[in-house]
C-alpha positions as CSV (number, residue, x, y, z in Angstrom):
1,M,40.9,-62.1,32.7
2,Q,42.4,-63.2,36.1
3,N,41.8,-66.7,37.3
4,V,41.1,-66.9,41.0
5,L,41.2,-69.6,43.7
6,I,39.4,-68.9,47.0
7,V,40.6,-70.9,50.0
8,G,38.0,-70.7,52.8
9,A,34.3,-70.7,52.2
10,G,33.1,-69.0,55.4
11,S,31.4,-65.6,55.6
12,G,34.6,-63.8,54.3
13,G,35.1,-66.2,51.4
14,T,31.4,-65.9,50.5
15,I,31.6,-62.1,50.4
16,I,34.7,-62.2,48.2
17,L,33.0,-64.8,45.9
18,N,30.0,-62.5,45.5
19,L,32.1,-59.4,44.7
20,L,34.4,-61.3,42.2
21,L,31.4,-62.7,40.3
22,N,30.3,-59.1,39.6
23,L,33.7,-58.1,38.1
24,N,34.2,-58.8,34.4
25,F,38.0,-59.1,34.7
26,M,37.9,-61.8,37.5
27,N,37.1,-65.5,36.9
28,V,36.6,-67.7,40.0
29,K,38.0,-71.1,39.1
30,A,37.2,-72.8,42.4
31,I,36.5,-72.3,46.1
32,V,37.5,-74.8,48.8
33,D,36.8,-75.4,52.5
34,K,37.3,-78.4,54.9
35,D,33.8,-77.8,56.2
36,E,31.4,-79.2,53.7
37,Q,28.5,-77.1,55.2
38,A,30.3,-73.8,54.7
39,P,28.0,-71.2,53.1
40,G,30.4,-70.4,50.3
41,L,30.3,-74.1,49.1
42,H,26.5,-74.0,49.1
43,F,26.5,-70.9,46.9
44,A,29.2,-72.4,44.6
45,R,27.0,-75.4,44.0
46,K,24.1,-73.2,43.0
47,M,26.3,-71.1,40.6
48,G,28.0,-74.2,39.1
49,I,31.5,-73.2,40.4
50,K,34.0,-75.9,41.1
51,H,34.4,-76.6,44.9
52,G,36.0,-79.1,47.3
53,S,37.7,-79.6,50.6
54,D,41.3,-79.6,49.5
55,W,42.9,-76.7,47.6
56,K,45.9,-78.7,46.2
57,P,44.0,-80.2,43.1
58,F,42.8,-76.7,42.1
59,L,46.2,-74.9,42.4
60,T,47.2,-75.2,38.8
61,E,49.5,-73.1,36.6
62,D,46.6,-71.0,35.2
63,I,45.7,-69.6,38.6
64,Q,46.9,-66.0,38.9
65,I,45.4,-65.0,42.3
66,V,44.8,-67.0,45.5
67,F,42.6,-65.5,48.2
68,D,43.3,-67.1,51.7
69,V,40.4,-66.3,54.1
70,T,40.9,-69.3,56.4
71,G,42.7,-67.3,59.1
72,D,45.0,-70.3,59.6
73,K,48.7,-69.4,59.5
74,S,49.7,-72.9,58.7
75,V,47.5,-72.8,55.6
76,V,49.1,-69.5,54.6
77,K,52.6,-71.0,55.1
78,E,51.7,-74.1,53.1
79,L,50.2,-72.0,50.3
80,M,53.3,-69.8,50.0
81,E,55.5,-72.9,49.6
82,S,53.2,-74.4,47.0
83,I,52.0,-71.6,44.7
84,P,53.7,-71.0,41.4
85,A,56.1,-68.0,41.1
86,H,53.7,-66.0,38.9
87,T,50.7,-66.5,41.3
88,L,49.7,-63.7,43.8
89,L,48.7,-64.9,47.3
90,I,46.4,-62.4,49.1
91,P,46.1,-63.3,52.8
92,G,42.9,-62.8,54.8
93,T,43.8,-59.4,56.3
94,V,44.4,-57.9,52.8
95,A,41.3,-59.7,51.5
96,N,39.2,-58.2,54.2
97,L,40.6,-54.7,53.5
98,L,39.9,-55.2,49.8
99,V,36.3,-56.3,50.6
100,G,35.8,-53.2,52.7
101,L,37.1,-50.9,50.0
102,L,35.0,-52.6,47.3
103,N,31.9,-52.3,49.5
104,E,32.6,-48.6,50.2
105,N,33.1,-48.0,46.5
106,D,29.8,-49.8,45.7
107,R,27.9,-47.7,48.2
108,F,29.5,-44.5,46.9
109,I,28.6,-45.4,43.3
110,R,25.0,-46.1,44.4
111,R,24.7,-42.8,46.2
112,I,25.9,-41.0,43.1
113,Q,23.5,-43.0,40.9
114,T,20.6,-42.2,43.2
115,E,21.4,-38.5,43.1
116,M,21.8,-38.6,39.3
117,D,18.4,-40.4,39.0
118,R,16.7,-37.8,41.3
119,Q,18.2,-34.9,39.3
120,R,17.2,-36.5,36.1
121,L,13.7,-37.0,37.3
122,I,13.5,-33.3,38.3
123,F,15.1,-32.4,35.0
124,N,12.5,-34.2,33.0
125,S,9.5,-33.1,35.2
126,I,9.7,-29.4,34.4
127,D,7.4,-28.0,31.6
128,E,10.2,-25.8,30.2
129,G,12.5,-27.4,27.6
130,M,16.2,-27.6,28.4
131,I,19.1,-28.4,26.1
132,G,22.9,-28.1,26.6
133,I,26.0,-28.3,24.4
134,D,29.7,-28.9,25.1
135,R,32.6,-26.6,24.1
136,D,32.4,-28.1,20.5
137,G,28.7,-27.3,20.1
138,I,27.6,-30.9,20.5
139,I,24.4,-31.7,22.4
140,D,25.2,-33.4,25.6
141,F,21.9,-33.2,27.5
142,I,18.2,-32.6,26.7
143,N,15.1,-33.1,28.8
144,E,11.7,-34.6,27.8
145,S,9.9,-31.3,27.4
146,A,12.6,-30.2,24.9
147,C,12.2,-33.5,23.0
148,K,8.4,-33.0,22.7
149,M,8.8,-29.4,21.5
150,L,11.5,-30.3,19.0
151,E,9.8,-33.5,18.0
152,V,13.0,-35.6,18.5
153,S,14.1,-38.3,20.9
154,D,17.0,-37.9,23.2
155,F,18.7,-40.8,21.5
156,N,18.6,-39.0,18.2
157,A,19.6,-35.6,19.7
158,I,22.5,-36.3,22.1
159,G,25.8,-36.4,20.2
160,K,24.5,-34.3,17.3
161,S,25.5,-30.7,16.5
162,I,23.1,-28.2,17.9
163,F,22.6,-26.8,14.4
164,D,21.4,-30.3,13.2
165,I,18.5,-30.0,15.6
166,I,17.9,-26.2,15.8
167,P,19.5,-24.6,12.7
168,E,18.7,-21.1,14.1
169,S,20.2,-21.8,17.5
170,K,22.3,-19.0,19.2
171,L,23.8,-21.3,21.9
172,V,27.2,-21.4,20.2
173,R,27.2,-17.6,20.2
174,V,26.6,-17.6,24.0
175,L,29.4,-20.3,24.3
176,Q,31.8,-18.0,22.5
177,S,30.8,-14.7,24.2
178,G,30.3,-16.2,27.7
179,K,27.3,-13.8,28.1
180,A,23.7,-14.8,28.9
181,E,20.8,-13.9,26.6
182,V,17.3,-13.9,28.1
183,N,13.7,-13.9,26.7
184,D,14.6,-14.2,23.1
185,E,11.8,-15.2,20.7
186,L,12.6,-18.0,18.2
187,I,10.7,-20.2,15.8
188,L,11.6,-23.9,15.8
189,P,11.9,-25.9,12.5
190,N,8.4,-27.4,13.1
191,G,6.9,-23.9,13.3
192,L,6.5,-23.8,17.1
193,E,7.0,-20.4,18.6
194,I,9.2,-20.3,21.8
195,I,10.8,-17.8,24.1
196,S,14.3,-18.9,25.1
197,S,16.9,-17.9,27.6
198,R,20.6,-19.0,27.1
199,Y,23.4,-19.2,29.6
200,P,27.1,-20.1,29.4
201,L,28.5,-23.0,31.6
202,I,31.6,-21.6,33.4
203,S,33.8,-23.7,35.7
204,A,35.2,-22.5,39.1
205,D,38.5,-21.4,37.4
206,G,36.6,-19.3,34.8
207,D,36.8,-21.7,31.9
208,T,33.7,-21.8,29.6
209,F,33.1,-25.5,28.9
210,G,29.5,-25.4,27.4
211,A,26.2,-23.6,27.3
212,F,22.5,-24.4,27.9
213,A,19.1,-23.0,27.0
214,V,15.8,-22.9,28.7
215,F,12.8,-22.3,26.5
216,K,8.9,-22.3,26.7
217,D,6.2,-22.8,24.1
218,I,4.4,-19.5,23.6
219,S,2.1,-20.5,20.7
220,E,-1.0,-20.5,22.9
221,V,0.1,-17.3,24.6
222,V,0.5,-15.5,21.2
223,K,-2.8,-16.9,20.1
224,L,-4.5,-15.7,23.3
225,A,-3.0,-12.2,22.9
226,E,-4.3,-12.0,19.4
227,E,-7.8,-12.9,20.6
228,I,-7.6,-10.4,23.4
229,I,-6.7,-7.6,21.0
230,D,-9.9,-8.2,19.1
231,L,-12.0,-8.8,22.2
232,K,-14.8,-6.5,21.0
233,S,-15.3,-8.4,17.8
234,V,-15.2,-11.7,19.6
235,K,-17.9,-10.5,22.0
236,T,-20.1,-9.4,19.1
237,M,-19.6,-12.8,17.4
238,L,-20.5,-14.7,20.6
239,E,-23.7,-12.7,21.1
240,A,-24.6,-13.4,17.5
241,I,-24.1,-17.2,18.1
242,I,-26.1,-17.1,21.3
243,H,-29.0,-15.3,19.6
244,S,-29.0,-17.5,16.6
245,S,-29.1,-20.8,18.6
246,D,-32.3,-22.9,18.4
247,D,-31.6,-24.0,22.0
248,A,-32.7,-21.6,24.7
249,I,-29.9,-20.0,26.6
250,S,-30.1,-18.1,29.9
251,V,-27.3,-16.6,32.0
252,V,-27.5,-15.5,35.7
253,D,-25.1,-13.6,37.9
254,E,-23.5,-14.9,41.1
255,N,-26.7,-13.9,43.0
256,G,-29.0,-15.9,40.7
257,N,-30.5,-12.9,38.9
258,G,-31.0,-13.1,35.1
259,V,-28.5,-11.1,33.0
260,L,-29.0,-12.6,29.5
261,V,-31.5,-14.6,27.5
262,N,-31.7,-15.3,23.7
263,P,-34.8,-15.2,21.4
264,A,-35.1,-19.1,21.6
265,Y,-35.6,-18.7,25.4
266,T,-38.4,-16.2,24.9
267,R,-40.0,-18.5,22.3
268,I,-40.0,-21.6,24.6
269,T,-40.9,-19.9,27.9
270,G,-43.2,-17.2,26.6
271,L,-41.3,-14.7,28.9
272,S,-39.8,-11.5,27.5
273,E,-36.3,-10.2,28.4
274,D,-37.9,-7.6,30.7
275,E,-39.6,-10.4,32.7
276,V,-36.3,-12.3,33.2
277,I,-33.4,-9.8,33.3
278,G,-32.7,-8.8,36.9
279,K,-35.3,-11.3,38.2
280,P,-34.6,-14.4,40.3
281,A,-33.7,-17.6,38.4
282,T,-36.9,-19.3,39.6
283,V,-39.1,-17.0,37.5
284,D,-39.5,-19.5,34.6
285,I,-40.0,-22.7,36.6
286,N,-43.4,-24.5,36.7
287,E,-42.2,-27.8,38.1
288,G,-39.0,-28.6,39.9
289,E,-36.2,-26.5,41.5
290,S,-33.8,-24.0,40.0
291,I,-30.8,-25.6,38.5
292,H,-29.0,-22.3,38.3
293,M,-29.2,-21.9,42.1
294,K,-27.9,-25.5,42.6
295,V,-25.0,-24.8,40.3
296,L,-24.2,-21.5,42.1
297,K,-24.2,-23.3,45.4
298,T,-22.2,-26.4,44.4
299,K,-19.9,-24.7,41.8
300,K,-20.3,-27.9,39.7
301,P,-22.1,-28.4,36.3
302,I,-25.4,-30.2,36.3
303,R,-26.6,-31.9,33.1
304,G,-29.6,-33.8,31.8
305,V,-32.3,-32.5,34.2
306,N,-35.9,-32.9,33.0
307,M,-38.1,-29.9,33.8
308,R,-41.3,-28.1,32.7
309,I,-41.0,-24.4,32.0
310,G,-42.9,-21.6,30.5
311,E,-46.6,-20.8,30.0
312,D,-47.1,-23.9,27.8
313,N,-45.6,-26.3,30.3
314,R,-42.9,-27.4,27.8
315,D,-40.9,-30.5,28.4
316,V,-37.2,-29.6,28.4
317,I,-33.8,-31.0,29.3
318,V,-31.6,-28.4,31.1
319,N,-27.7,-28.3,31.2
320,V,-26.2,-25.7,33.5
321,A,-22.5,-24.9,34.0
322,P,-20.8,-22.4,36.4
323,I,-19.1,-19.3,35.1
324,I,-15.8,-19.1,37.0
325,V,-13.3,-16.3,36.4
326,N,-10.0,-16.2,38.3
327,R,-11.3,-18.9,40.6
328,Q,-14.3,-16.8,41.5
329,M,-17.9,-17.7,40.8
330,K,-19.4,-15.1,38.5
331,G,-22.7,-16.8,37.6
332,S,-23.9,-19.7,35.5
333,I,-25.1,-20.4,32.0
334,G,-28.0,-22.7,31.1
335,V,-28.8,-24.4,27.8
336,I,-32.3,-25.6,27.5
337,H,-33.3,-28.3,24.9
338,D,-37.0,-28.4,24.1
339,I,-38.0,-32.1,23.8
340,T,-41.8,-31.7,23.8
341,E,-42.1,-32.7,20.1
342,M,-39.3,-35.3,20.4
343,R,-41.2,-37.0,23.2
344,S,-44.4,-36.9,21.2
345,L,-42.6,-38.5,18.2
346,M,-41.0,-41.1,20.5
347,R,-44.4,-42.0,21.9
348,E,-45.8,-42.3,18.3
349,L,-42.8,-44.5,17.4
350,D,-43.4,-46.7,20.4
351,L,-47.1,-47.0,19.5
352,A,-46.2,-47.9,15.9
353,R,-43.9,-50.6,17.1
354,Q,-46.6,-52.0,19.4
355,T,-49.1,-51.9,16.6
356,I,-46.8,-53.8,14.3
357,R,-46.1,-56.4,17.0
358,K,-49.8,-56.7,17.6
359,L,-50.5,-57.2,13.9
360,E,-47.7,-59.8,13.8
361,S,-49.0,-61.3,17.1
362,T,-45.4,-61.4,18.3
363,Y,-43.7,-59.8,21.3
364,T,-40.2,-59.9,22.5
365,F,-38.5,-59.8,25.9
366,A,-38.3,-56.1,25.5
367,D,-42.1,-56.0,26.0
368,I,-41.8,-57.5,29.5
369,H,-41.4,-54.7,31.9
370,G,-39.9,-54.8,35.4
371,S,-36.6,-55.1,37.1
372,S,-37.4,-56.9,40.4
373,P,-35.5,-60.1,41.2
374,D,-38.5,-62.3,40.6
375,I,-39.3,-61.0,37.1
376,D,-35.6,-60.9,36.2
377,L,-35.3,-64.6,37.2
378,A,-38.3,-65.5,35.1
379,I,-36.9,-63.6,32.1
380,D,-33.5,-65.3,32.4
381,Q,-35.1,-68.7,32.5
382,A,-37.3,-67.9,29.5
383,R,-34.2,-66.8,27.5
384,I,-32.6,-70.1,28.3
385,A,-35.8,-71.9,27.2
386,A,-35.9,-70.1,23.9
387,K,-32.6,-71.6,22.9
388,S,-33.9,-75.2,23.0
389,D,-36.9,-77.2,21.6
390,I,-37.8,-78.8,24.9
391,P,-41.5,-78.2,25.9
392,V,-41.9,-75.3,28.3
393,L,-44.5,-74.9,31.1
394,L,-45.4,-71.4,32.2
395,R,-47.1,-71.2,35.6
396,G,-48.7,-68.1,37.1
397,E,-51.9,-66.5,38.1
398,A,-54.4,-65.2,35.5
399,G,-53.3,-61.9,34.0
400,S,-49.6,-62.3,35.1
401,G,-48.3,-62.3,31.5
402,K,-48.0,-66.0,30.5
403,E,-49.0,-65.3,26.9
404,L,-46.5,-62.5,26.7
405,F,-43.7,-64.8,27.9
406,A,-44.8,-67.5,25.4
407,N,-44.6,-64.9,22.5
408,A,-41.2,-63.8,23.7
409,I,-39.8,-67.3,23.9
410,H,-41.0,-68.0,20.3
411,S,-39.6,-64.6,19.0
412,E,-36.1,-65.4,20.4
413,S,-36.1,-69.0,19.2
414,S,-34.9,-70.4,15.9
415,R,-38.6,-70.9,15.0
416,K,-39.4,-67.2,15.0
417,S,-39.9,-67.0,11.2
418,Y,-42.7,-69.7,11.5
419,N,-46.2,-69.6,12.9
420,F,-47.0,-68.9,16.6
421,I,-50.5,-70.3,17.3
422,R,-52.3,-69.7,20.6
423,V,-54.9,-72.2,21.8
424,N,-57.2,-71.3,24.7
425,C,-57.9,-74.9,25.9
426,G,-60.8,-73.7,28.0
427,A,-62.6,-72.0,25.1
428,I,-62.9,-74.9,22.8
429,D,-65.7,-77.4,23.0
430,P,-64.2,-80.5,24.6
431,S,-65.9,-82.8,22.1
432,A,-64.2,-81.0,19.2
433,M,-60.9,-80.4,21.0
434,E,-58.9,-83.4,19.4
435,K,-60.0,-82.5,15.9
436,E,-59.2,-78.9,16.4
437,L,-55.7,-79.7,17.6
438,F,-54.7,-82.7,15.5
439,G,-57.0,-82.5,12.5
440,E,-59.7,-84.8,11.2
441,S,-58.2,-88.3,10.4
442,G,-59.3,-90.4,7.5
443,R,-58.8,-90.6,3.8
444,Y,-59.3,-87.9,1.3
445,D,-62.8,-87.8,-0.3
446,S,-63.5,-85.9,-3.5
447,N,-66.3,-84.0,-1.7
448,K,-64.8,-83.6,1.8
449,P,-61.0,-83.2,2.2
450,I,-59.4,-83.9,5.5
451,K,-59.4,-80.9,7.8
452,P,-55.9,-80.0,9.1
453,G,-55.4,-79.3,12.8
454,L,-53.7,-76.5,14.6
455,F,-50.6,-78.6,15.1
456,E,-50.3,-78.9,11.3
457,E,-50.8,-75.1,10.9
458,A,-48.0,-74.5,13.4
459,V,-45.6,-76.9,11.7
460,S,-41.9,-75.9,12.4
461,G,-43.3,-73.1,14.6
462,S,-44.6,-72.9,18.2
463,I,-48.1,-73.7,19.6
464,F,-49.1,-72.1,22.9
465,L,-51.6,-74.3,24.9
466,D,-53.1,-71.8,27.4
467,E,-54.7,-73.4,30.4
468,V,-53.5,-76.8,29.4
469,T,-55.3,-78.3,32.5
470,D,-58.6,-77.8,30.7
471,L,-57.7,-80.4,28.0
472,P,-59.9,-83.5,28.2
473,L,-57.9,-86.7,29.3
474,T,-58.3,-88.2,25.8
475,V,-56.6,-85.2,24.3
476,Q,-53.9,-85.3,27.0
477,V,-53.1,-88.8,26.0
478,R,-52.9,-87.8,22.3
479,L,-50.6,-84.9,23.3
480,L,-48.4,-87.1,25.4
481,S,-48.0,-89.5,22.4
482,Y,-47.0,-86.6,20.2
483,L,-44.4,-85.5,22.7
484,K,-43.0,-88.9,22.9
485,Q,-42.8,-89.4,19.2
486,R,-41.8,-85.7,18.4
487,M,-43.7,-86.0,15.1
488,L,-47.3,-85.7,13.9
489,Q,-49.2,-88.4,12.1
490,M,-49.4,-86.0,9.2
491,N,-46.3,-85.6,7.0
492,T,-44.5,-82.6,8.5
493,S,-41.0,-81.4,8.0
494,E,-40.3,-80.6,11.7
495,P,-42.3,-81.2,14.9
496,V,-44.0,-78.2,16.6
497,R,-42.4,-76.6,19.7
498,I,-45.0,-76.8,22.6
499,I,-45.3,-74.0,25.1
500,A,-48.0,-74.7,27.7
501,A,-49.4,-72.5,30.5
502,T,-51.7,-72.9,33.5
503,S,-52.9,-70.8,36.4
504,K,-54.2,-74.0,38.1
505,N,-52.6,-76.3,40.7
506,L,-51.3,-79.1,38.4
507,E,-50.4,-81.3,41.3
508,K,-53.9,-81.1,42.7
509,A,-55.3,-81.9,39.3
510,I,-53.1,-85.0,39.1
511,H,-54.4,-86.0,42.6
512,E,-58.0,-85.5,41.5
513,G,-57.4,-87.5,38.3
514,T,-58.1,-84.7,35.9
515,F,-54.5,-84.4,34.6
516,H,-52.3,-87.1,33.2
517,T,-49.2,-87.8,35.4
518,E,-46.9,-88.7,32.5
519,L,-48.0,-85.5,30.6
520,Y,-47.2,-83.6,33.7
521,Y,-43.6,-84.8,33.7
522,A,-43.2,-84.3,30.0
523,L,-44.3,-80.7,30.2
524,T,-42.4,-79.7,33.4
525,R,-38.9,-80.3,32.1
526,I,-38.5,-76.6,31.9
527,T,-40.9,-74.8,34.2
528,I,-41.0,-71.0,34.6
529,Q,-42.9,-69.4,37.5
530,I,-44.2,-66.0,36.5
531,P,-44.5,-63.9,39.6
532,P,-47.8,-62.1,40.4
533,L,-47.9,-58.3,40.4
534,R,-48.4,-58.1,44.2
535,T,-45.0,-59.7,44.8
536,R,-43.2,-57.2,42.6
537,K,-44.9,-53.9,43.4
538,S,-41.6,-52.0,42.8
539,D,-42.1,-52.8,39.1
540,I,-45.5,-51.0,39.0
541,P,-44.2,-47.6,37.9
542,E,-42.4,-49.1,35.0
543,V,-45.3,-51.3,34.0
544,V,-47.7,-48.3,34.3
545,N,-45.5,-46.1,32.0
546,H,-45.6,-48.9,29.4
547,L,-49.4,-49.4,29.7
548,L,-50.1,-45.7,29.4
549,T,-48.6,-45.7,25.9
550,K,-50.7,-48.7,24.9
551,V,-54.0,-47.4,26.4
552,N,-53.4,-43.9,24.9
553,Q,-53.3,-45.5,21.5
554,E,-56.5,-47.5,22.1
555,F,-58.4,-44.5,23.5
556,G,-56.9,-41.8,21.2
557,M,-55.8,-39.8,24.2
558,N,-52.5,-38.1,25.3
559,V,-52.2,-38.9,29.0
560,E,-48.5,-38.4,29.8
561,T,-48.1,-39.4,33.4
562,I,-49.7,-40.4,36.7
563,S,-49.4,-38.4,39.9
564,D,-47.3,-39.7,42.8
565,E,-50.3,-40.0,45.0
566,A,-52.1,-42.1,42.4
567,M,-49.0,-44.2,41.9
568,N,-48.8,-44.8,45.7
569,K,-52.5,-46.0,45.6
570,L,-51.7,-48.4,42.8
571,Q,-48.7,-49.8,44.8
572,Q,-50.9,-50.3,47.9
573,Y,-53.4,-52.5,46.0
574,D,-52.7,-56.3,45.8
575,W,-53.9,-56.8,42.2
576,P,-55.6,-60.2,42.2
577,G,-56.0,-59.8,38.4
578,N,-52.3,-58.9,38.0
579,V,-51.1,-56.8,35.0
580,R,-54.4,-57.4,33.1
581,E,-56.3,-55.9,36.0
582,L,-53.9,-53.0,36.1
583,E,-54.4,-52.3,32.5
584,N,-58.2,-52.3,33.0
585,V,-57.9,-49.9,35.9
586,L,-55.8,-47.5,33.8
587,S,-58.3,-47.7,31.0
588,R,-61.2,-46.8,33.3
589,A,-59.1,-44.0,34.9
590,M,-58.7,-42.4,31.5
591,I,-62.5,-42.1,31.3
592,Y,-62.7,-40.3,34.6
593,I,-59.9,-37.7,34.1
594,E,-60.8,-34.1,33.4
595,P,-61.0,-33.0,29.7
596,A,-57.6,-32.0,28.2
597,S,-55.8,-33.3,31.4
598,T,-52.5,-35.2,30.8
599,I,-52.2,-36.5,34.3
600,I,-54.1,-39.4,36.0
601,K,-54.8,-38.4,39.6
602,A,-55.5,-40.3,42.8
603,E,-59.2,-39.7,42.6
604,D,-59.3,-41.2,39.1
605,I,-57.6,-44.3,40.3
606,K,-59.9,-44.5,43.3
607,K,-63.0,-44.5,41.1
608,S,-61.5,-47.1,38.8
609,L,-60.2,-49.8,41.1
610,F,-62.4,-52.9,40.8
611,T,-62.3,-53.5,44.5
612,N,-63.6,-50.1,45.2
613,E,-66.6,-50.8,43.0
614,M,-67.2,-53.9,45.0
615,K,-66.9,-52.2,48.4
616,T,-70.1,-51.0,50.0
617,S,-70.9,-49.7,53.4
618,E,-71.1,-52.3,56.2
619,E,-74.2,-54.4,55.9
620,I,-76.0,-56.5,58.5
621,L,-76.0,-60.2,57.7
622,P,-79.5,-61.1,56.5
623,E,-81.5,-63.3,58.8
624,K,-81.6,-67.1,58.1
625,S,-78.6,-66.8,55.7
626,T,-76.0,-69.5,55.6
627,L,-72.4,-69.2,54.6
628,A,-73.1,-71.0,51.4
629,S,-75.9,-68.6,50.5
630,V,-73.9,-65.5,51.3
631,M,-71.0,-66.8,49.1
632,D,-73.4,-67.7,46.3
633,D,-74.8,-64.1,46.4
634,Y,-71.3,-62.6,46.4
635,E,-70.2,-64.9,43.5
636,R,-73.3,-63.9,41.5
637,S,-72.6,-60.2,42.0
638,V,-69.0,-60.6,40.9
639,L,-70.1,-62.4,37.8
640,E,-72.6,-59.7,37.0
641,K,-70.1,-56.9,37.4
642,A,-67.4,-58.8,35.4
643,L,-69.9,-59.4,32.5
644,D,-71.0,-55.8,32.5
645,E,-67.4,-54.7,32.6
646,H,-66.6,-56.7,29.4
647,N,-69.9,-55.9,27.7
648,G,-71.1,-59.5,27.9
649,N,-67.9,-61.0,26.3
650,K,-67.6,-64.5,27.9
651,S,-64.0,-65.1,26.9
652,L,-62.8,-61.8,28.3
653,T,-64.9,-62.3,31.4
654,A,-63.4,-65.7,32.0
655,N,-59.9,-64.4,31.6
656,R,-60.6,-61.5,33.9
657,L,-61.8,-63.8,36.6
658,G,-59.0,-66.3,36.1
659,I,-61.3,-69.3,35.3
660,S,-61.8,-71.4,32.2
661,L,-64.6,-70.6,29.7
662,R,-66.2,-73.9,30.6
663,S,-66.3,-73.0,34.3
664,L,-67.8,-69.6,33.5
665,Y,-70.6,-71.2,31.5
666,Y,-71.3,-73.6,34.3
667,K,-71.5,-70.7,36.8
668,L,-73.7,-68.5,34.5
669,E,-76.1,-71.4,34.2
670,K,-76.1,-72.0,37.9
671,Y,-77.1,-68.4,38.6
672,K,-79.4,-68.1,35.6
673,L,-77.3,-65.3,34.0
674,I,-77.7,-66.7,30.5
């Protein structure tokens, strides 16, 4: 290790300092310069190297080399007079020459390294394995492909005898003979079959100093050759597989004409081979376009296409792939899965689930259908509400699904294993409302025990107060007291979770004095607005598909779908009765469809829409009629039709018209309909 002192910290001194720091045999003891702002001094401070403005204190006996890069002759003279006899003084001219040589050497080494890296990259990128030995048979290079085939790492291979890695190697023989050997088959120790070519490495003066081999895995080639030899038996086996498959298989040529079908295809479509072979690919299609023709055009596989084919209009899923030989389209093959029975079973399963839920009186968020932003927001809010015990208020028009939301909130809450009790506040006699909800107070009597209320029945569970605005004020005060105390007067283990709903304008009811202000604030801590169907018409197709399953079960029918024209008609209607009205329209449409038909058509919907039943041809306004009398006549006709629609059931009629049962009775008495 040579100790070095650098005198002069300008650009030259800085360069020498950088170079010497990269040399293991040089140790820079210090660097000095009269200019305290010299770049070399700044660098020395960062690196923790001693530095100063005078070289004399640093010129000690352990300094072997002094670099003078000041360019000042007087400094050189003074240094020569002061340095010890064993110390070498290198003046600036020599130092600059040394710097140039070192830089040139560094550039040369980097060029060599770059070229070696490039060659190594190429060497490791080829698929063929390459391995080389020196004159002693020791491996001195091996590429990645060879390592993979030999199942060794280059670290474990290089430096080993070739016979340690490949016992049957013939590289040493090539080294000794100096003659190349090409296309020789060999089996590696791991059983891999390769074909190898071996070459001697000969210098310019004719001296053989090593040998290398290039080899390729031919296991797959050998296997393919064996299969080709027995091509006839393979063809027979494939035909047997195709014909024994339960899935229908059809093959067409590059022009789209049938060339092969199996028995399953004939069974599903009802078409014989003679009706398909040589015929266009569209011969079996009842609904949709030919997937074979699309694949032939795009040269890309198409999977999971729903179609109807054959004489029985079977529901199938079709997967079609191109047949490409030597980069040329030769046809396509289609595999057809019959899902008619599967869909029927899925419908039955869905119906069974709905029946179970109906019997349990519980629904989940999975039963709320739609993906529009409005309904998604309402569902997200309801999911959040389900995680707490805070009272929830559901607001929305009649028939929009408030009860469904209430059920879903209960089903996803921690109270789901307890009772969920629905109370139609408008259907209970106001005079008996308080007893119905909170029970009959008083002491036990041997002949007449206290009657428990619905709140006690729902203990630890949830109670759904539908149309909460119909509660009498006295009951509202009692409910407010319960909410404040969070406990019943009866001895209960845990207070009931309250979910309220209304289709009325609560703010207007407060203004009119029919709804308690404090109760309003107690119930509206979590308020969820359920959107009407007319604001989310994009959800109608999804809702219709769900309702079809439900109505099929109720009517014992098998209606599978609704025509596009009929769906358009449903989406054009504004649905004042919301989802409930949509369900009623679909129920009536099933009555109008043709026998054995599985599709609801536009004319069926037209007959079923409630508004169409109401529409008549333009009429002349009767003489001496006032607006009030015309409105009364119209309201009476609506009530009559709604009662008729629900076979006189008052509760269903009230729900259909979006009014309370008490209001319905008032109107029926007004128009003498009871």
